[in-house]
C-alpha positions as a Python dict, from the first residue, in 0.01 Angstrom:
ca = {
    (1, 'M'): (0, 0, 0),
    (2, 'A'): (351, 92, -103),
    (3, 'E'): (495, 417, 21),
    (4, 'S'): (764, 622, -149),
    (5, 'M'): (1084, 678, 46),
    (6, 'P'): (1261, 1016, 48),
    (7, 'P'): (1591, 1017, -145),
    (8, 'T'): (1913, 986, 49),
    (9, 'Q'): (2163, 1270, 55),
    (10, 'K'): (2406, 1063, -155),
    (11, 'S'): (2154, 990, -432),
    (12, 'T'): (2049, 1356, -442),
    (13, 'R'): (2411, 1462, -500),
    (14, 'Q'): (2444, 1206, -781),
    (15, 'W'): (2136, 1330, -970),
    (16, 'L'): (2183, 1704, -911),
    (17, 'P'): (2424, 1771, -1206),
    (18, 'L'): (2194, 1584, -1446),
    (19, 'L'): (1889, 1781, -1330),
    (20, 'I'): (2074, 2108, -1382),
    (21, 'V'): (2173, 2009, -1738),
    (22, 'I'): (1814, 1905, -1823),
    (23, 'S'): (1676, 2232, -1684),
    (24, 'L'): (1920, 2442, -1886),
    (25, 'A'): (1839, 2246, -2200),
    (26, 'C'): (1466, 2306, -2152),
    (27, 'L'): (1518, 2679, -2101),
    (28, 'A'): (1734, 2700, -2412),
    (29, 'S'): (1469, 2518, -2618),
    (30, 'V'): (1192, 2749, -2499),
    (31, 'G'): (1405, 3055, -2574),
    (32, 'A'): (1491, 2936, -2921),
    (33, 'Y'): (1125, 2859, -2997),
    (34, 'Y'): (1019, 3205, -2878),
    (35, 'L'): (1282, 3386, -3086),
    (36, 'Y'): (1193, 3183, -3395),
    (37, 'W'): (825, 3272, -3383),
    (38, 'Q'): (902, 3635, -3306),
    (39, 'Q'): (1099, 3646, -3631),
    (40, 'V'): (826, 3470, -3828),
    (41, 'D'): (564, 3708, -3688),
    (42, 'R'): (770, 4008, -3795),
    (43, 'K'): (816, 3867, -4143),
    (44, 'V'): (455, 3765, -4192),
    (45, 'G'): (318, 4095, -4065),
    (46, 'S'): (567, 4321, -4241),
    (47, 'S'): (380, 4366, -4568),
    (48, 'S'): (17, 4366, -4454),
    (49, 'P'): (-87, 4626, -4197),
    (50, 'P'): (-367, 4544, -3954),
    (51, 'E'): (-729, 4581, -4060),
    (52, 'T'): (-926, 4861, -3902),
    (53, 'P'): (-1010, 4741, -3551),
    (54, 'I'): (-1339, 4748, -3369),
    (55, 'I'): (-1517, 5072, -3295),
    (56, 'S'): (-1374, 5341, -3061),
    (57, 'S'): (-1432, 5711, -3001),
    (58, 'N'): (-1144, 5876, -3189),
    (59, 'T'): (-937, 5588, -3314),
    (60, 'E'): (-1020, 5223, -3361),
    (61, 'P'): (-784, 5038, -3126),
    (62, 'D'): (-678, 4683, -3210),
    (63, 'Q'): (-861, 4391, -3058),
    (64, 'S'): (-740, 4035, -3082),
    (65, 'T'): (-976, 3810, -3269),
    (66, 'S'): (-1103, 3493, -3115),
    (67, 'E'): (-1267, 3190, -3268),
    (68, 'P'): (-1636, 3246, -3195),
    (69, 'V'): (-1898, 2976, -3204),
    (70, 'I'): (-2064, 3022, -3542),
    (71, 'D'): (-2405, 2894, -3642),
    (72, 'T'): (-2314, 2771, -3987),
    (73, 'V'): (-2317, 2453, -4190),
    (74, 'S'): (-2026, 2236, -4080),
    (75, 'L'): (-1967, 2108, -4433),
    (76, 'A'): (-1970, 2348, -4724),
    (77, 'P'): (-1953, 2241, -5089),
    (78, 'D'): (-1606, 2137, -5200),
    (79, 'I'): (-1438, 2345, -5466),
    (80, 'P'): (-1398, 2112, -5766),
    (81, 'L'): (-1054, 2029, -5896),
    (82, 'V'): (-988, 2220, -6217),
    (83, 'D'): (-723, 2130, -6473),
    (84, 'E'): (-537, 2460, -6468),
    (85, 'P'): (-245, 2498, -6713),
    (86, 'R'): (75, 2589, -6530),
    (87, 'N'): (359, 2708, -6749),
    (88, 'P'): (610, 2707, -6598),
    (89, 'E'): (529, 2450, -6332),
    (90, 'L'): (472, 2563, -5975),
    (91, 'P'): (786, 2581, -5760),
    (92, 'N'): (843, 2458, -5406),
    (93, 'L'): (687, 2662, -5129),
    (94, 'S'): (1029, 2799, -5037),
    (95, 'D'): (1064, 2951, -5387),
    (96, 'S'): (702, 3058, -5433),
    (97, 'D'): (737, 3429, -5344),
    (98, 'E'): (952, 3519, -5645),
    (99, 'Y'): (749, 3291, -5871),
    (100, 'L'): (430, 3474, -5772),
    (101, 'R'): (580, 3819, -5825),
    (102, 'L'): (700, 3713, -6170),
    (103, 'H'): (382, 3547, -6298),
    (104, 'W'): (100, 3728, -6111),
    (105, 'P'): (62, 3994, -6387),
    (106, 'E'): (-29, 3713, -6629),
    (107, 'R'): (-349, 3637, -6436),
    (108, 'G'): (-545, 3936, -6563),
    (109, 'L'): (-601, 4083, -6218),
    (110, 'P'): (-577, 4458, -6146),
    (111, 'A'): (-223, 4585, -6102),
    (112, 'S'): (-332, 4720, -5761),
    (113, 'T'): (-344, 4363, -5626),
    (114, 'E'): (32, 4329, -5672),
    (115, 'A'): (66, 4492, -5331),
    (116, 'W'): (-41, 4152, -5193),
    (117, 'L'): (290, 4016, -5320),
    (118, 'L'): (512, 4237, -5105),
    (119, 'G'): (707, 4078, -4824),
    (120, 'E'): (765, 3710, -4759),
    (121, 'F'): (556, 3396, -4702),
    (122, 'I'): (284, 3509, -4947),
    (123, 'I'): (120, 3167, -4983),
    (124, 'Q'): (142, 3100, -4608),
    (125, 'R'): (-19, 3435, -4530),
    (126, 'A'): (-302, 3366, -4775),
    (127, 'V'): (-369, 3025, -4621),
    (128, 'S'): (-376, 3163, -4266),
    (129, 'F'): (-616, 3437, -4378),
    (130, 'I'): (-849, 3180, -4540),
    (131, 'D'): (-845, 2959, -4231),
    (132, 'G'): (-918, 3256, -4005),
    (133, 'L'): (-1205, 3362, -4231),
    (134, 'A'): (-1360, 3017, -4190),
    (135, 'N'): (-1367, 3090, -3814),
    (136, 'G'): (-1533, 3426, -3875),
    (137, 'A'): (-1207, 3597, -3780),
    (138, 'L'): (-1017, 3875, -3952),
    (139, 'L'): (-648, 3816, -3884),
    (140, 'H'): (-542, 4178, -3878),
    (141, 'K'): (-178, 4134, -3977),
    (142, 'L'): (-280, 3923, -4277),
    (143, 'T'): (-573, 4125, -4409),
    (144, 'P'): (-478, 4264, -4754),
    (145, 'L'): (-558, 4633, -4709),
    (146, 'N'): (-281, 4778, -4922),
    (147, 'V'): (-309, 4838, -5295),
    (148, 'L'): (-44, 4925, -5550),
    (149, 'T'): (-92, 5253, -5738),
    (150, 'S'): (171, 5398, -5972),
    (151, 'N'): (435, 5166, -5824),
    (152, 'E'): (354, 5290, -5474),
    (153, 'T'): (148, 5119, -5207),
    (154, 'A'): (-163, 5294, -5077),
    (155, 'D'): (-335, 5204, -4752),
    (156, 'I'): (-711, 5168, -4805),
    (157, 'R'): (-801, 5143, -4438),
    (158, 'P'): (-1052, 5407, -4316),
    (159, 'K'): (-877, 5733, -4233),
    (160, 'A'): (-1156, 5963, -4116),
    (161, 'T'): (-1241, 5984, -3746),
    (162, 'F'): (-1513, 5749, -3632),
    (163, 'Q'): (-1837, 5937, -3568),
    (164, 'V'): (-2121, 5866, -3326),
    (165, 'S'): (-2465, 6026, -3318),
    (166, 'Q'): (-2630, 6101, -2984),
    (167, 'R'): (-3006, 6121, -2951),
    (168, 'D'): (-3201, 6131, -2625),
    (169, 'G'): (-2894, 6020, -2433),
    (170, 'E'): (-2839, 5715, -2657),
    (171, 'L'): (-2550, 5648, -2892),
    (172, 'W'): (-2595, 5545, -3255),
    (173, 'L'): (-2368, 5450, -3544),
    (174, 'N'): (-2343, 5760, -3763),
    (175, 'D'): (-2415, 5706, -4133),
    (176, 'A'): (-2120, 5932, -4218),
    (177, 'N'): (-1890, 5645, -4119),
    (178, 'F'): (-1993, 5439, -4421),
    (179, 'D'): (-1799, 5662, -4661),
    (180, 'R'): (-1482, 5567, -4474),
    (181, 'Y'): (-1501, 5225, -4642),
    (182, 'S'): (-1560, 5347, -4996),
    (183, 'K'): (-1198, 5293, -5108),
    (184, 'F'): (-1202, 4938, -4975),
    (185, 'T'): (-1530, 4866, -5154),
    (186, 'E'): (-1408, 5017, -5483),
    (187, 'F'): (-1088, 4813, -5465),
    (188, 'L'): (-1275, 4488, -5403),
    (189, 'L'): (-1519, 4550, -5688),
    (190, 'S'): (-1230, 4616, -5925),
    (191, 'I'): (-1129, 4248, -5895),
    (192, 'E'): (-1316, 4022, -6133),
    (193, 'P'): (-1434, 3720, -5931),
    (194, 'T'): (-1366, 3473, -6215),
    (195, 'K'): (-1005, 3593, -6238),
    (196, 'L'): (-955, 3558, -5863),
    (197, 'A'): (-1109, 3210, -5871),
    (198, 'G'): (-871, 3123, -6156),
    (199, 'A'): (-577, 3238, -5944),
    (200, 'F'): (-696, 3007, -5665),
    (201, 'H'): (-707, 2706, -5900),
    (202, 'W'): (-365, 2799, -6038),
    (203, 'L'): (-207, 2813, -5693),
    (204, 'R'): (-417, 2543, -5529),
    (205, 'P'): (-137, 2283, -5497),
    (206, 'L'): (85, 2536, -5318),
    (207, 'L'): (-200, 2661, -5100),
    (208, 'E'): (-295, 2309, -4996),
    (209, 'R'): (67, 2223, -4927),
    (210, 'A'): (98, 2527, -4698),
    (211, 'Y'): (-229, 2436, -4526),
    (212, 'G'): (-97, 2086, -4464),
    (213, 'E'): (214, 2234, -4306),
    (214, 'L'): (-15, 2400, -4051),
    (215, 'G'): (-112, 2051, -3942),
    (216, 'Q'): (-449, 2066, -4117),
    (217, 'P'): (-595, 1828, -4380),
    (218, 'A'): (-464, 1982, -4701),
    (219, 'E'): (-763, 1874, -4908),
    (220, 'Q'): (-1002, 2070, -4685),
    (221, 'L'): (-863, 2415, -4770),
    (222, 'G'): (-1119, 2475, -5046),
    (223, 'N'): (-1397, 2378, -4810),
    (224, 'R'): (-1265, 2625, -4551),
    (225, 'L'): (-1268, 2903, -4810),
    (226, 'I'): (-1632, 2838, -4897),
    (227, 'I'): (-1723, 2830, -4526),
    (228, 'G'): (-1555, 3169, -4481),
    (229, 'L'): (-1750, 3315, -4774),
    (230, 'D'): (-2076, 3168, -4639),
    (231, 'I'): (-2018, 3329, -4300),
    (232, 'L'): (-1977, 3668, -4467),
    (233, 'L'): (-2287, 3612, -4681),
    (234, 'K'): (-2490, 3533, -4366),
    (235, 'S'): (-2415, 3877, -4222),
    (236, 'P'): (-2744, 4038, -4115),
    (237, 'D'): (-2883, 4308, -4344),
    (238, 'I'): (-2976, 4596, -4115),
    (239, 'E'): (-3112, 4909, -4281),
    (240, 'T'): (-3208, 5097, -3963),
    (241, 'P'): (-2962, 5286, -3739),
    (242, 'I'): (-2756, 5065, -3509),
    (243, 'K'): (-2744, 5148, -3140),
    (244, 'L'): (-2406, 5153, -2964),
    (245, 'K'): (-2282, 5148, -2607),
    (246, 'R'): (-1954, 5277, -2471),
    (247, 'E'): (-1726, 5083, -2242),
    (248, 'S'): (-1416, 5278, -2144),
    (249, 'V'): (-1274, 5417, -2472),
    (250, 'Y'): (-1445, 5152, -2688),
    (251, 'Y'): (-1781, 5152, -2859),
    (252, 'H'): (-1965, 4823, -2896),
    (253, 'F'): (-2296, 4722, -3047),
    (254, 'A'): (-2562, 4763, -2780),
    (255, 'D'): (-2757, 4462, -2904),
    (256, 'P'): (-2588, 4154, -2751),
    (257, 'A'): (-2685, 3949, -3056),
    (258, 'L'): (-2494, 4184, -3285),
    (259, 'E'): (-2196, 4212, -3052),
    (260, 'A'): (-2174, 3831, -3043),
    (261, 'L'): (-2141, 3806, -3422),
    (262, 'P'): (-1808, 3696, -3573),
    (263, 'D'): (-1563, 3973, -3654),
    (264, 'S'): (-1608, 3930, -4029),
    (265, 'Q'): (-1984, 3986, -4000),
    (266, 'K'): (-1940, 4284, -3770),
    (267, 'L'): (-1717, 4443, -4034),
    (268, 'L'): (-2001, 4418, -4287),
    (269, 'L'): (-2227, 4590, -4035),
    (270, 'R'): (-1980, 4875, -3989),
    (271, 'I'): (-1948, 4947, -4361),
    (272, 'G'): (-2318, 5028, -4401),
    (273, 'P'): (-2607, 4890, -4610),
    (274, 'K'): (-2495, 5021, -4951),
    (275, 'N'): (-2137, 4892, -4926),
    (276, 'R'): (-2258, 4567, -4771),
    (277, 'A'): (-2504, 4499, -5055),
    (278, 'V'): (-2249, 4533, -5335),
    (279, 'I'): (-1981, 4341, -5143),
    (280, 'K'): (-2223, 4055, -5075),
    (281, 'Q'): (-2306, 4039, -5445),
    (282, 'W'): (-1933, 4026, -5524),
    (283, 'L'): (-1887, 3746, -5268),
    (284, 'R'): (-2172, 3547, -5425),
    (285, 'S'): (-2006, 3584, -5766),
    (286, 'L'): (-1672, 3470, -5623),
    (287, 'K'): (-1832, 3165, -5459),
    (288, 'Q'): (-2009, 3077, -5784),
    (289, 'A'): (-1685, 3113, -5980),
    (290, 'L'): (-1495, 2891, -5735),
    (291, 'L'): (-1758, 2616, -5752),
    (292, 'K'): (-1770, 2606, -6132),
    (293, 'E'): (-1614, 2308, -6304),
    (294, 'S'): (-1415, 2528, -6542),
    (295, 'S'): (-1134, 2769, -6460),
    (296, 'G'): (-1138, 3146, -6460),
    (297, 'K'): (-798, 3160, -6631),
    (298, 'P'): (-727, 3465, -6847),
    (299, 'E'): (-798, 3438, -7218),
}
């Protein structure tokens, strides 16, 4: 068996300057990478404030989303390719922000949705949101919870203090909390699913290009969107009060099965049965519109 010999003092002195240079180069590379992504994070998060986090006593503190194991069909139906007229033609990704702001009003969507077009990297943000949704995650910085009203943006996140009922020493989700999500529900229902599906077909080449730049198979983006919708549609329909438990300043669902649900499904639990029913119906209509062979382009 061969044994390695320790380096001589002479050889160590010869290699020392090279090792120092390599070390400095590595540190510089790591620093540059960190600064770059800090800038991208600031840009991507600048126009979309975080979605209301998980339950707490007075406020709803942010919690990072993970990628939970989800019991869902691994392959969802593919969204068919639709021959969508594009006049003018779609630009490069680098020029897509201004293009979207200029031509979005032509899509027949509510003017309130133009708040989605604030900031930079609009297509990239949309793609990251879709991919997160397919993991049952709500990427807080990318969740579109601003609307445009009278040329001003309005935050539709819940404002009222989270309320808990206490009965016989047990904690329960108070029904009064459901009204906190009424603005979000009204905004979503104001968007015609066929028009939103048409916007997807219109922008599909750009969306797939951005998804490919994430290192993912570009052609699978539509499949990921349908998976995300299916996860939301599989949210349990609970009509009875939901029991909670408190850990430190946070409230969690007492039932481990509910607490283990993906973030997107837990959101539909928090908004209450009435809001959940109408949002699920809207999601079914959107899925149906996406899977149709014809486009939802404006007349």
